[in-house]
C-alpha positions as CSV (number, residue, x, y, z in Angstrom):
1,N,0.0,0.0,0.0
2,D,2.0,3.0,-1.3
3,T,0.9,6.2,0.4
4,G,3.0,8.3,-2.0
5,A,4.8,9.8,1.0
6,G,8.2,9.7,-0.8
7,K,6.7,10.4,-4.2
8,H,7.9,13.6,-5.9
9,W,5.4,16.2,-6.9
10,S,4.9,16.7,-10.6
11,D,4.7,20.2,-12.0
12,N,1.0,19.7,-12.6
13,E,0.5,18.7,-8.9
14,V,2.4,21.7,-7.7
15,R,0.5,24.0,-10.0
16,A,-2.8,22.7,-8.7
17,L,-1.6,23.1,-5.1
18,I,-0.5,26.7,-5.8
19,N,-3.8,27.4,-7.5
20,I,-5.8,26.2,-4.5
21,W,-3.4,28.1,-2.2
22,S,-4.1,31.3,-4.2
23,D,-7.8,31.0,-3.3
24,A,-8.6,34.0,-1.1
25,K,-10.7,31.9,1.3
26,I,-7.8,29.4,1.7
27,Q,-5.3,32.3,2.3
28,Q,-7.6,33.8,4.8
29,M,-7.9,30.5,6.7
30,L,-4.1,29.9,6.6
31,E,-3.3,33.4,7.9
32,G,-2.4,33.2,11.5
33,A,-3.6,29.6,11.9
34,T,-1.4,27.4,13.9
35,R,-3.6,24.3,14.0
36,N,-4.2,24.0,10.3
37,K,-4.9,20.3,9.7
38,E,-8.4,21.0,8.6
39,I,-7.3,23.6,6.1
40,F,-4.9,21.1,4.5
41,E,-7.5,18.4,4.5
42,E,-9.7,20.8,2.5
43,I,-6.7,21.4,0.1
44,A,-6.2,17.6,-0.2
45,R,-10.0,17.2,-1.0
46,R,-9.8,19.9,-3.7
47,L,-6.7,18.2,-5.2
48,M,-8.6,14.9,-5.2
49,K,-11.3,16.5,-7.3
50,C,-8.5,17.3,-9.8
51,G,-7.4,13.6,-9.8
52,I,-4.4,14.3,-7.5
53,D,-4.1,11.9,-4.6
54,R,-2.2,13.6,-1.8
55,D,-3.0,13.6,1.9
56,W,-3.1,16.6,4.1
57,K,0.4,16.1,5.5
58,Q,1.9,16.0,2.0
59,C,0.0,19.2,1.1
60,R,1.2,20.9,4.3
61,T,4.8,19.8,3.7
62,K,4.9,21.0,0.1
63,Y,3.3,24.3,1.1
64,K,5.9,24.8,3.8
65,N,8.7,23.8,1.5
66,L,7.6,26.2,-1.2
67,K,7.3,29.1,1.3
68,Y,10.7,28.2,2.9
69,E,12.5,28.0,-0.4
70,Y,10.9,31.3,-1.5
71,R,11.9,33.1,1.7
72,A,15.4,31.7,1.6
73,L,15.8,33.0,-2.0
74,Q,14.4,36.4,-1.0
75,K,17.0,36.6,1.7
76,E,19.9,35.4,-0.5
77,N,18.9,37.8,-3.3
78,E,18.6,40.7,-0.9
79,H,22.1,39.9,0.5
80,L,23.7,39.5,-2.9
81,G,21.9,42.4,-4.4
82,N,20.9,40.6,-7.6
83,P,19.1,37.4,-8.1
84,R,21.5,34.6,-8.9
85,R,19.2,31.7,-8.5
86,K,15.5,31.1,-9.0
87,M,13.2,28.4,-7.9
88,R,10.4,26.6,-9.8
89,F,7.1,28.5,-9.4
90,Y,8.9,31.5,-7.9
91,D,6.6,34.0,-9.7
92,E,3.4,32.2,-8.6
93,V,4.5,31.9,-4.9
94,D,5.7,35.6,-5.1
95,C,2.2,36.7,-6.2
96,I,0.5,34.8,-3.4
97,L,2.8,35.9,-0.7
98,R,2.7,39.5,-1.9
99,R,-1.1,39.2,-2.0
100,Q,-1.4,39.9,-5.8
101,P,-3.7,37.9,-8.1
102,L,-2.0,35.1,-10.1
103,G,-3.4,36.5,-13.3
104,P,-4.8,34.8,-16.4
105,S,-2.0,32.3,-16.5
106,S,-3.1,30.7,-13.2
107,W,-4.1,27.1,-13.6
108,G,-7.3,25.7,-12.2
109,C,-8.2,22.0,-12.6
110,E,-11.8,23.0,-12.9
111,T,-10.9,24.8,-16.1
112,S,-9.0,21.8,-17.2
113,S,-6.2,24.0,-18.4
114,L,-3.4,22.2,-16.6
115,P,-0.5,21.7,-19.0
116,S,0.0,18.1,-20.0
117,G,3.6,17.8,-19.1
118,T,4.2,14.9,-16.7
119,E,7.9,15.6,-15.9
120,N,8.8,15.3,-12.2
121,F,11.3,17.4,-10.4
122,S,13.0,16.7,-7.2
123,D,12.4,18.9,-4.3
124,E,15.5,20.8,-3.2
125,I,14.2,20.9,0.3
126,K,12.7,17.9,1.9
């Protein structure tokens, strides 16, 4: 019984997670919440509707890793003065954390506009 715990997230899965995360209601729920299991259960349910089978812990871990990597890059780029390195989905995470709309290129599974690429990428931060 493979829970997928060690399974890397595909680009499509990360895009779907980011799209759900960008939802104003989800952002409002996450803001200041310390006990957020229910929020990530909701995110996992929404992903399931898109055909993505991830549990709440996997969603929370990926969310935290994306935020951590983004913030680490922000600090590094501030320190160096010019961006040397970028992360995957930097612009999307930047929009969410700066409270700006993702814009027309945001991907929602309900619009079935998720790109069809199935390439996986390994997380730099586990």
